[in-house]
N, C-alpha and C positions, 0 to 999 in steps of 0.2 A: 601305206596306211594314210588315207586321206578321206575327208568327208566328200560325199557326192554332192552335186549341185542340188539334188532333191532333198538331201538331209539339211544342207545349209539354208536353203530358201524355205523349206518346210518349217524349220525351227523359227526363222524370222516371222513367218506367217502366224505361228502359234504365239509368239511373243506379242505380235500386233494384236491378236485377239485377247490375250491375257491382259493387256493394258486397257482394254475396253470393258472389263468386268466391273461390276458394282464395287463401291468402296469396301464392302464387307468380304469381298472375294468370291461371292456366290455368282457363278456364271449365269444362273437362271434369271438373276435380276439385272444382268448387264446388257449392254447394247449389242446389237448384231452388226456385222459389217458385210456389205455386199461384196462379192468377189471382185468386181471392177474397182472398188475402193481399196481393197487389200492389194490388188495388182498395182494400182497407181502409187500407193504409199510405199510399197516395197520395190518399185521399179521393175516390175515383172509384166509380161504380157498377160492379158485377161485369160487366155487359153491355158497358160502354164499355171497361173494361180488357181484356176478351176481344177486342173489336174491334181495339184497339191492338196486342195481342199477335199477332193474326192478320196485321195489316199488317207488323209487324216480322219475323214468321216468314217471310212471303212475300218480304220483302226480304233474307232470310238474315242478319239481325242477331241473331235469337234462335232457339233450338232448343226444340222442344216435346218433353218427355220423358214417356212414358206409364208407367203403373204406380202402385203404391202410394206411392212416394216421387217421383212425377212432378210436373211443373210446367214452368216455363220457366227457361232460363238463357241467357246470352250464347252465341252461336255461335262467337265468337272472343274472344281476350283483349281486355280493355277498352283496352289500349294500341294495338290494331289497328283500332279502330272510331272514325272521325273524326266530328265533329259535322256536317261537310259530307255525308258518306254517310248519316248518320241522318236529317238533314232532307230529303235527296233522297228517301229511302224514305217518309218521313212526309208529303210533300206538295210537294217541289220548292223552287225558289229563291224568295227574297222579291221579286225583280224579274226579269222575263224580257223578251226582245226583242219579245214579242207585245203588250206594253202599248200600243204605237202603234195596232195594229189593233183592240184591245178598246175603247179610249177615243177614238174618232174622231167622236163626236157623231152627227149626222144625215148627215154627209158620207160619201162612198165611202172616203176616207182622211183621216187627221188633217191638219188645215190647217197644222200646224207641222212636217210631215215634213221639209222641206228646211232647217230652221234651229231645231231644238228644243233649247233650253238645258236644259229640264227633263230630257229623256232623258239628256243628258250627266251630269247630277248623279246620276240613278238608276243608270246603268251604272257610273259611278265608284265609287259606294258599294257596288254589288254586287261589283265587283272586290275591294275591300278586305274585305268580308264573306266572300267566297269564300275568300280567302287565309287569313284568321283561322280560319274553320271547318275548312278542310282541314289546318291545322296544329295543331288542337286535338283531342285524343282524349278519350274518356270517362275514361280514367285520369288525365288532367290535371285534370279536374273533381273527381275523388276525392282526388287528392294535394294540392290547394291549398285554402286558405281563400278566402272570397269576396274579402277584401282583397288577398291575394297574387295571386289570379287576375285581379283588376281591374288590378293593376300590370303583370302579364304581358301582358295584352291591350293595354294602353296602349303598352308598349314595342314589341310586335309591329306595331301599327298605325302607330306613328311610323316604324319601319324600312321598312314597306311604302310609306308616303307618300314617304319620302325616295328610295327606289329606283325608284318608278314614274314613267316618262316618259309623259306624256299622248300618246296616239296618236289616229288617226281613229276616230270612232264607227262601229261595225259597221253600224248602220242607215243612216248617212249614206253609207258606202262602197257599200252595196247600191243606194241611190237613185242615186248617181253612176254606177254601172255601167249601170243601167237607162236613165238620161237621157243618158249619154255625157259627163258633166261630171266634173271632178276633185273628190274628196271633200275638204272642209276639214279641217284639223287640229283635234282637240279642244282647246278653250280659246281658239281664235281667234274673232274676231267678224266 
């Protein structure tokens, strides 16, 4: 579970653009940034920054403006673009349900399919990560210092952990349906 370079640098480029918006947060009134300026400010090659801007543009997170004062800007206000949406455009989730089929070794299916405690950890972490990312907008990252953002995330995670009732693992539910058995409750042995 780690961010790809595309996700990390793509988020940095989005934040760079978000900082260039007008004071009222409306991207349509904000400045545009040329791809070479984005690349220079983020320490990227112009080609790589261009690739990232293309991905973000196809994902409708940034708009490309042509002309003399053209460049890129956010397609919507920074308060309306969540980190969850940005990461999905830039490469998807950190963990997905396909992990079991990708890491099955030389077998037809993973030998731990019917009782995988590892999968329960990954899916639980992804639940928390998804909730934090879906509740965090680009504007939040601009408005807070690293220290205050860290405290905000800590409080959010604590609230999520307290309200989350463990339920059956979706992979175990599917296996139970196929085999005709009842799915065990997450956290049970």
